[in-house]
Structure formats: structure tokens, C-alpha cells
Residue, then its C-alpha position, 0 to 999 in steps of 0.5 A: m500499499t502506498h503512502p498518500p502524498d502530503n501536498i494536497l495537489d499531489r493527493l488530488i492528482a494521485e486520486a484522479q489517476a487512481d480513478d482513471y485507472a479504475l475506470a480503464q478496467r471497466r468496459g464501456p457500453t457496446t451498443r451503438g443506439n437504436p438504428l430506427i432512431a438513426a433512420l428517422l433522423f436521416a429521414l427528418i434531415g432529408v425532408l427538411l433539406a427538400t422543403a428548404f429547396w422547394q421553398r427556395q424554388s417557389v420564392q425565387p420567381v417572386a424575388e426576381q420580379r420584385r427585383a426587376e420592379l425595384v430596378e425599374r423604379i430606380r431607373v425612372q427616378g434616375e431619369r427624373a433626377e437627370a431631367s430636372 
């Protein structure tokens, strides 16, 4: 049996090393989780990505139309400013 160190820091380090050694002797869990949960998670991610893509495709024509309207308004305002 070893004598515990007098210094409190050395004692804490020795106890932590002993705990690490004791934990290293034990085997961890061998299961990887439920494959159904993993499949559902991948399906959910796929649905979210598809929804985001679909939403972008449906919004893009409206955004282009709005952009064209704004460009036209800026052009008209520029012509008015030059004329005055």
C-alpha cells in the first residue's frame, strides 16, 4: 500500500489517476444505439432539406420580379433626377 502524498495537489492528482485507472478497467457500453432512431433522424434531415429547396424554388420567381420592379423604379427616378 502506498503512502498518500502530503501536498493536497499531489493527493488530488494521485486520486484522479487512481480513478482513471479504475475506470479504464471497466468496459464501456457496446451498443451503438437504436438504428430506427438513426433512420428517422436521416429521414427528418432529408425532409427538411427538400422543404428548404422547394421553398427557395417557389420564392425565387417572386424575388426576381420584385428585383426587376425595384430596378425599374430606380431607373425611372434616375431619369427624373437627370431631367430636372
